[in-house]
BAMI-191957 format. One record per residue: x, y, z of N, C-alpha, C in turn. Coordinates in pm, whole numbers, padded with zeros to 5 digits, always signed. Each point is the difference from the previous one (the first is absolute). Example, Ala and Ser with C-alpha at 12.3 -4.5 7.8 and 13.67 -1.06 7.14 Angstrom:
2
+01319-00569+00780-00089+00119+00000+00090+00120+00000 -00035+00105-00072+00082+00119+00006-00077+00109+00073 
END
This chain:
289
-01766-01427+00922+00106+00038+00096-00046-00034+00141 +00089-00052+00080-00034-00042+00135-00022+00119+00092 -00070-00029+00112-00021+00104+00100+00132+00045+00060 +00099-00093+00004+00130+00034+00057+00068+00111-00080 -00018-00003-00134+00064+00102-00084-00052+00138+00029 -00129+00009+00033-00062+00130+00026-00012+00030+00148 +00079-00071+00081-00012+00015+00145+00052+00134+00047 -00040+00037+00121+00044+00127+00058+00151+00008+00018 +00071-00111+00038+00146+00009+00005+00063+00040-00134 -00057-00049-00111+00051+00040-00130-00024+00147-00026 -00115+00050+00045-00028+00143-00014+00098+00080+00084 +00026-00046+00122+00093+00070+00088+00139+00009-00063 +00045-00109-00065+00130+00001-00066+00002+00101-00114 -00111+00008-00071-00011+00093-00113+00002+00146+00047 -00041+00022+00125-00008+00136+00053+00134+00049+00057 +00103-00082-00007+00134+00047+00035+00057+00075-00120 +00064+00111+00025+00060+00074-00110-00100+00075-00085 -00112+00039+00057-00100+00078-00074+00052+00142-00024 -00065+00069-00091+00027+00142-00023-00131+00076+00007 +00008+00132+00014-00120+00083+00006+00018+00122-00090 -00112+00063-00030+00002+00124-00077-00071+00108+00082 +00065+00117+00011-00057+00109+00077+00023+00133-00072 -00070+00102+00048+00023+00136-00048+00110+00064+00084 +00108+00048-00064+00110+00058+00079-00031+00140+00052 -00105+00061-00051-00029+00138+00040-00088+00007+00124 -00045-00114+00050-00082-00005+00121+00090-00036+00117 +00031+00098+00084+00095-00021+00109-00046-00107+00098 -00130-00006+00026-00051-00099+00095+00018-00142-00054 -00021-00016-00132+00017-00132-00060+00146-00042+00003 +00091+00092-00029+00143-00030+00005+00040-00038+00142 -00048+00074+00098+00031-00031+00140-00055-00137+00039 -00120-00032-00048-00060-00130+00030+00080-00113-00063 +00050+00022-00120+00083-00101-00066+00126-00027+00080 +00064+00105+00048+00122-00014+00079-00029-00074+00130 -00114+00027+00059-00036-00061+00128-00038-00147-00015 -00067-00036-00108-00066-00130-00006+00064-00104-00092 +00070+00041-00104+00048-00096-00099+00120-00079+00050 +00013-00121-00051+00117-00082+00030+00127+00070-00049 +00111-00016+00069+00127+00055-00050+00029-00050-00141 +00054+00087-00082+00042-00029-00138-00117-00022-00095 -00121+00033+00042-00114-00007-00092+00017+00101-00113 -00034-00042-00122-00002+00093-00112-00128+00084+00007 +00017+00131-00010-00112+00093+00009-00005+00081-00129 -00097-00029-00084-00013+00068-00128-00074+00132+00020 +00057+00104-00057-00050+00136+00022-00065+00053-00127 -00127+00031+00008-00076+00042-00118+00043+00137-00051 -00022+00021-00129+00015+00133-00061-00132+00030-00068 -00082+00082+00064-00131+00036-00054+00019+00113-00101 -00058-00013-00121+00013+00108-00098-00040+00135+00058 +00084+00099-00023-00026+00134+00053+00079+00030+00126 +00048-00107+00069+00080+00022+00120+00146+00026-00038 +00069+00075+00083+00142+00025-00018+00077-00125+00044 +00069-00070-00092+00067-00125+00038+00111+00020+00103 +00054+00121+00008+00108+00024+00096-00052+00001+00144 -00133+00010+00018-00056-00007+00134+00018-00138+00063 +00028-00100-00084+00017-00137+00052+00143-00025+00048 +00092+00090-00030+00141-00025+00030+00025-00009+00152 -00045+00099+00075+00022+00000+00145-00068-00119+00069 -00128-00030-00032-00062-00119+00061+00074-00129-00035 +00051-00009-00122+00076-00120-00039+00124-00014+00089 +00068+00111+00024+00116-00002+00087-00035-00041+00142 -00112+00049+00047-00045-00034+00136-00029-00150+00012 -00065-00056-00102-00030-00143+00000+00129-00083-00005 +00094+00045-00084+00126-00076-00012+00078+00002+00131 +00005+00116+00065+00074+00008+00127-00067-00081+00109 -00128-00030-00017-00072-00084+00097+00018-00149-00028 +00079-00033-00102+00026-00141-00029-00091-00063-00103 -00081+00083-00067-00088-00049-00107+00064+00030-00135 -00056-00057-00106+00053+00020-00134-00104+00072-00086 +00005+00133-00005-00093+00074-00085+00029-00025-00147 -00106-00013-00078+00011-00018-00145-00094+00100-00067 +00047+00121-00026-00086+00103-00059-00044-00037-00142 -00124+00035-00033-00046-00011-00138+00066+00109-00084 +00046-00037-00118+00049+00098-00097-00084-00017-00126 -00087+00097-00027-00092-00008-00113+00059+00065-00124 +00026-00080-00103+00067+00051-00120-00074+00119-00062 -00131-00012-00013-00075+00106-00069-00025+00122+00089 +00028-00014+00128-00014+00115+00091+00124+00089+00000 +00111-00053-00051+00126+00074+00006+00004+00113-00102 +00044+00116+00045+00004+00117-00087+00124+00005-00087 +00109-00062+00045+00125+00008-00075+00098-00105+00050 +00105-00022-00079+00109-00089+00044+00069+00058+00123 +00013+00131+00003+00063+00065+00114-00080-00025+00128 -00133+00000-00009-00083-00026+00117+00022-00142+00050 +00003-00097-00092+00025-00139+00040+00136-00014+00065 +00100+00064-00058+00135-00005+00054+00004+00053+00143 -00061+00115+00022+00000+00059+00133-00081-00084+00098 -00114-00051-00045-00087-00079+00087+00072-00126+00047 +00061-00073-00092+00072-00120+00038+00116+00034+00093 +00072+00107-00033+00114+00040+00083-00040+00032+00142 -00111+00070+00017-00043+00038+00134-00051-00121+00079 -00069-00091-00067-00042-00122+00069+00121-00083+00043 +00095-00018-00090+00118-00080+00031+00078+00062+00116 +00006+00132+00006+00069+00068+00109-00065-00029+00135 -00130-00036-00002-00072-00035+00123+00010-00149+00033 +00077-00074-00081+00017-00142+00027-00092-00091-00079 -00082+00056-00088-00091-00082-00080+00080-00076-00105 -00026-00131-00012+00076-00080-00096-00089-00077-00097 -00131+00028+00001-00093-00071-00088-00119+00089-00033 -00062-00028-00114-00112+00081-00047-00102-00089-00070 -00123+00050-00012-00100-00065-00085-00013+00087-00124 +00039-00054-00113+00000+00073-00126-00131-00025-00073 -00081+00104-00016-00133-00015-00059-00016+00097-00117 -00100-00029-00084-00027+00090-00112-00061+00131+00047 -00095-00010+00093-00069+00119+00049-00132+00020-00073 -00106+00012+00076-00135+00012-00059-00023+00141-00051 +00044+00022-00121-00013+00131-00064-00008-00022-00151 -00097+00061-00066-00019-00022-00144+00120+00044-00081 +00053+00118+00031+00115+00052-00071+00112+00027+00099 +00124-00038-00034+00111+00024+00093+00029+00148+00017 +00040+00035+00122+00039+00139+00027+00136+00034-00060 +00082-00102-00019+00136+00023-00046+00044-00101-00103 +00125-00045+00007+00058-00082-00107-00031-00149+00005 -00061-00048+00109-00016-00145+00017-00146-00041-00015 -00024-00086-00098-00135-00048-00025-00025-00136+00064 +00106-00065+00046-00014-00135+00055+00107-00026+00105 -00023-00104+00077+00099-00042+00099+00131-00038-00067 -00009-00072-00113+00121-00043-00068+00084+00119-00045 -00063+00102-00055+00075+00120-00040+00072+00062+00119 -00067+00004+00113+00062+00055+00121+00118-00087+00043 -00016-00131-00007+00109-00090+00036+00121+00020-00092 -00027+00034-00124+00107+00016-00099+00068+00138+00006 -00039+00082+00097+00058+00134+00012+00146-00002+00044 +00044-00110+00060+00136-00009+00054+00012+00050+00142 -00109+00056+00054+00008+00061+00133-00003-00102+00113 -00058-00116-00025+00004-00104+00103+00145-00044+00024 +00074-00015-00110+00141-00036+00014+00079+00114+00063 -00028+00123-00038+00073+00115+00055-00011+00004+00151 -00118-00033+00053-00022+00007+00144+00019-00136+00069 +00055-00096-00077+00035-00132+00055-00120-00072+00062 -00113+00011-00067-00123-00066+00046-00002-00142-00054 -00010-00097+00089+00011-00140-00037-00130-00078+00019 -00100+00062+00065-00126-00071+00026-00117+00086-00044 -00101-00065-00059-00119+00074-00042-00116-00096-00021 -00119+00056+00010-00120-00074-00032-00062+00057-00127 -00075-00085-00070-00081+00044-00114-00142-00049+00023 -00094+00060-00070-00141-00026+00026-00050-00127-00068 -00098-00064+00065-00072-00112-00059-00149+00021+00018 -00079-00047-00098-00145+00024+00001-00074-00131-00023 -00028-00077+00108-00067-00129-00016-00134+00007-00071 -00071+00111+00015-00130+00013-00067+00008+00092-00122 +00122+00024-00047+00016+00085-00116+00002+00147+00038 +00021+00082-00102+00004+00145+00018-00108+00061-00088 -00077+00097+00052-00111+00055-00079+00042+00068-00130 +00126+00041-00010+00043+00075-00119+00106-00071-00084 +00047-00118+00045+00109-00068-00070-00040-00146-00026 +00003-00045-00125-00036-00139-00031+00093-00100+00069 -00054-00116+00032+00077-00103+00069+00130-00038-00069 -00002-00026-00134+00126-00037-00067+00107+00108+00010 -00041+00126-00003+00095+00110+00014+00061+00000+00140 -00081-00025+00101+00051-00008+00137+00104-00112+00012 -00031-00115-00060+00092-00112+00006+00133+00029-00068 -00007+00057-00121+00122+00034-00074+00083+00103+00077 -00069+00095+00062+00069+00104+00076+00072-00059+00120 -00064-00094+00069+00064-00062+00116+00126-00076-00040 -00009-00073-00110+00117-00074-00049+00113+00096-00035 -00034+00110-00067+00102+00098-00040+00066+00063+00122 -00079+00033+00101+00057+00060+00122+00088-00100+00074 -00044-00125+00004+00080-00103+00066+00135-00015-00070 -00003-00010-00132+00124-00021-00075+00093+00120+00011 -00057+00121-00009+00086+00117+00011+00056+00013+00142 -00085-00025+00099+00047+00007+00138+00118-00092+00024 -00008-00121-00052+00111-00093+00017+00126+00048-00071 -00019+00066-00112+00117+00047-00076+00077+00108+00074 -00064+00069+00095+00068+00105+00076+00022-00041+00146 -00021-00128+00029+00026-00050+00135-00103+00040+00103 -00126+00021-00045-00106+00043+00091-00078-00122+00050 -00010-00012+00131-00076-00109+00061-00147+00042+00007 -00082-00065-00083-00139+00041-00014-00096-00095+00071 -00112+00055+00043-00115-00079+00043-00124+00064-00060 -00107-00076-00008-00128+00051-00047-00089+00023+00120 -00064+00115+00006-00094+00033+00107-00135+00026-00066 -00103-00074+00041-00125+00005-00075-00105+00091+00062 -00092+00038-00087-00124+00064+00042-00078-00099+00087 -00086+00051+00087-00076-00089+00088-00117-00064-00074 -00045-00112+00054-00118-00070-00052-00071-00067+00116 -00127-00030-00020-00081-00061+00106-00039-00143-00031 +00058-00056-00106-00022-00140-00036+00134-00064-00030 +00013-00128+00035+00125-00069-00025+00019-00047-00143 -00109-00040-00068+00014-00062-00131+00063+00092-00105 -00040+00127-00009+00068+00087-00098+00150+00014+00026 +00039-00001+00127+00142+00009+00034+00073-00126-00047 -00059-00116+00025+00060-00127-00040+00018-00005-00152 -00104+00035-00074+00007-00003-00146+00104+00098-00053 +00007+00118+00062+00099+00100-00042+00142-00049+00027 +00022-00061+00118+00133-00053+00032+00042-00106-00101 -00091-00090-00032+00032-00104-00099+00031+00063-00135 -00073+00106-00033+00021+00066-00129+00137+00066-00011 +00043+00072+00105+00131+00066-00010+00113-00102+00005 -00021-00112+00068+00105-00103+00002+00015-00062-00138 -00111-00015-00072+00009-00053-00138+00075+00096-00091 -00006+00130+00031+00074+00098-00078+00149+00001+00031 +00039-00074+00104+00141-00004+00039+00036+00095+00112 -00100+00064+00059+00026+00090+00113+00020-00086+00125 +00121+00002+00054+00029-00083+00117+00035+00084+00122 -00041+00127-00002+00027+00089+00112-00087-00037+00120 +00049+00024+00123-00088-00017+00117-00115+00100-00007 -00115-00042+00049-00121+00082-00008-00057+00024+00139 -00025+00126+00031-00073+00035+00122-00146+00021-00039 -00086-00084+00055-00142+00007-00034-00068+00106+00085 -00065+00095-00066-00069+00107+00069-00135-00044+00055 -00022+00027+00126-00126-00030+00067-00043+00121+00082 -00129+00021+00011-00050+00106+00086-00006-00050+00143 +00058+00077+00091-00011-00033+00141-00143+00013+00047 -00031-00044+00122-00137+00006+00050-00057+00141-00007 -00123+00008-00051-00069+00129-00012-00146-00026-00027 -00082+00102+00017-00141-00011-00029-00022-00023-00149 -00105-00075-00034-00028-00030-00140-00025+00127-00080 -00067+00097+00061-00024+00126-00070+00132+00070-00033 +00093+00000+00094+00132+00060-00023+00075-00074-00110 +00000-00133+00006+00070-00079-00101-00061+00021-00138 -00130+00008-00007-00067+00022-00128+00040+00134-00060 +00008+00102+00085+00039+00133-00048+00141-00002-00059 +00093-00065+00068+00137-00008-00052+00007-00087-00126 -00078-00107-00003+00000-00087-00118-00048+00075-00124 -00103+00081+00017-00050+00081-00112+00106+00100-00045 +00063+00066+00096+00102+00100-00030+00119-00061-00073 +00036-00124+00037+00118-00064-00058-00033-00086-00122 -00126-00007-00038-00038-00074-00119+00008-00150+00013 -00023-00052+00121+00005-00144+00022-00140-00056-00022 -00036-00017-00127-00137-00028-00039-00059-00129+00051 +00064-00113-00035-00056-00130+00038-00010-00016+00150 +00097+00056+00071-00001-00014+00145-00115+00077+00064 -00043+00107-00064-00114+00073+00054-00122-00091+00002 -00017-00079-00105-00113-00092-00007+00009-00103+00113 +00120-00052+00022+00017-00099+00107-00024+00062+00136 +00040+00125+00015-00011+00067+00130-00144+00030+00036 -00079+00038-00100-00136+00046+00027-00106-00105-00030 +00040-00117-00045-00095-00106-00034-00084-00039+00122 -00127+00006-00016-00096-00036+00107+00024+00082+00127 +00042+00123-00018+00025+00086+00116-00114+00098+00018 -00066-00006+00112-00108+00092+00030+00058+00133+00047 -00084+00100+00007+00047+00131+00046+00058-00011+00141 -00064-00078+00085+00049-00014+00137+00138-00063+00005 +00026-00098-00090+00128-00068+00001+00113+00089-00052 -00036+00109-00068+00103+00092-00046+00075+00062+00118 -00060-00005+00118+00063+00056+00118+00090-00102+00070 -00004-00126-00044+00083-00102+00062+00139+00001-00063 +00090-00076+00062+00138-00003-00048+00032-00128-00074 +00102+00011-00083+00051-00118-00071+00152+00000+00014 +00055-00119+00023+00146-00012+00007+00047-00090-00115 +00132-00008-00023+00049-00074-00118+00015-00150+00018 -00041-00055+00114+00020-00143+00023-00062-00088-00109 -00124+00027-00047-00057-00087-00105+00084-00003-00127 +00054+00114-00039+00083+00004-00122+00128-00080+00021 +00061+00013+00116+00123-00074+00028-00027-00150-00003 -00111-00043+00056-00033-00143-00001-00023-00049-00143 -00063+00082-00084-00019-00037-00141+00134-00019-00070 +00095+00088+00029+00133-00010-00062+00071-00127+00048 -00003-00024+00129+00066-00119+00054-00058-00128-00057 -00131-00001-00024-00066-00119-00053+00049-00036-00140 +00051+00098-00073+00047-00023-00137+00149-00032-00007 +00073+00022+00109+00145-00017-00001+00036-00145+00033 +00094-00060-00073+00043-00136+00032+00051-00010+00143 -00065-00084+00080+00040-00016+00139-00026+00123+00084 -00077+00094-00053-00029+00123+00074+00119+00094+00008 +00101-00021-00088+00122+00081+00003-00006+00105-00111 -00038+00121+00035-00011+00107-00098+00135+00061-00035 +00104-00030+00080+00132+00055-00029+00070-00078-00112 -00042-00126-00020+00061-00082-00105-00063+00033-00135 +00072-00032-00107-00057+00014-00133-00109-00106-00018 -00104+00025-00080-00007+00108-00097-00046+00136+00056 -00039+00006+00126-00052+00127+00050+00114+00096+00038 +00098-00048+00074+00119+00080+00029-00026+00131+00072 -00084-00007+00103-00028+00123+00074+00121+00048+00077 +00015+00132+00007+00101+00060+00084-00058+00042+00133 -00134-00001+00011-00067+00040+00122-00134+00061-00031 -00065+00049+00104-00128+00068-00014+00020+00149+00023 -00079+00078-00071+00011+00146+00004-00136+00057+00038 -00007+00073+00111-00128+00045+00052-00025+00149-00025 -00116+00026-00058-00052+00136-00015-00083+00028+00125 +00040+00100+00076-00057+00019+00134-00118+00097-00003 -00101-00034-00079-00116+00088-00014-00076+00019+00131 +00002-00102+00084-00070+00009+00128+00088+00051+00113 +00122+00041-00033+00093+00049+00101+00110-00100+00026 +00120+00050+00023+00114-00090+00020-00013-00077+00130 -00058+00059+00102-00019-00068+00128-00085-00125-00018 -00109+00014-00072-00092-00112-00021+00067-00111-00081 +00076+00038-00101+00069-00099-00083+00104-00077+00081 +00082+00070+00076+00105-00066+00077-00060-00088+00110 -00106+00046+00064-00065-00082+00103-00055-00128-00061 -00056+00009-00121-00052-00120-00067+00114-00096-00032 +00111+00052-00049+00115-00085-00031+00049-00071+00125 +00012+00073+00110+00046-00063+00124-00099-00104+00051 -00129+00026-00017-00099-00097+00046+00006-00129-00082 +00024+00013-00131+00011-00120-00084+00127-00078+00029 +00105+00068+00032+00125-00067+00036-00014-00076+00131 -00083+00053+00089-00012-00058+00133-00095-00117+00008 -00073-00027-00109-00097-00112+00006+00068-00134-00007 
END
């Protein structure tokens, strides 16, 4: 691949239309998102097991009124009942929310009736609340508890069912610190017939020690090796940004165009482990080069 394909202007183009993930229960982070993010940015709102999901409703409304597009996580296995899902969706929609990230939820046993994202999608409640947009999860480095073929079959099933009910879907992936696993995973899902746009998850700038801690927590095994390879204790205090991973992806794309098939990216999705301010400043600096 030529140097032109991996050039900074190509990176700048890729950084238009990015999305971020934040905790909705942290008022300072929500305020920072409103202050710093581009208008109409998608802001994915986490649901941490044990937290009350209704606590995200008011922050979602605040983000929407500020001109952003909140996309709350809805964890199937975290839901206690169909009635809870019905009320949760209704309250979000009343605040202007029109999209969600539908996930299984990291829990061994479901709290209620839904064991999977697909079961939750089949509840009929998305149609009841006139929800037309949603994201589903992607795992470029696999999932510690789910075999790869099962993940692939599940993605195809969710795509097909989503289309049958008029749901506009995108895939939003777990973060990784190497480009090659992402490239191989993208090629793999395209071979399965998955043609949905994909938002590739990347960690925003943060200290290596911080990134390693989150990688361990999220089960991103191979990336931990890449992150800590030849890293001395002193270097653990230094920072790493996602530019090397983006350049690796661009190098594999025909003509450096990651939006075209076979990759079909919908954009980049940033996990703001080092803070939203640091991530947005890095994005602006890369755009300005």
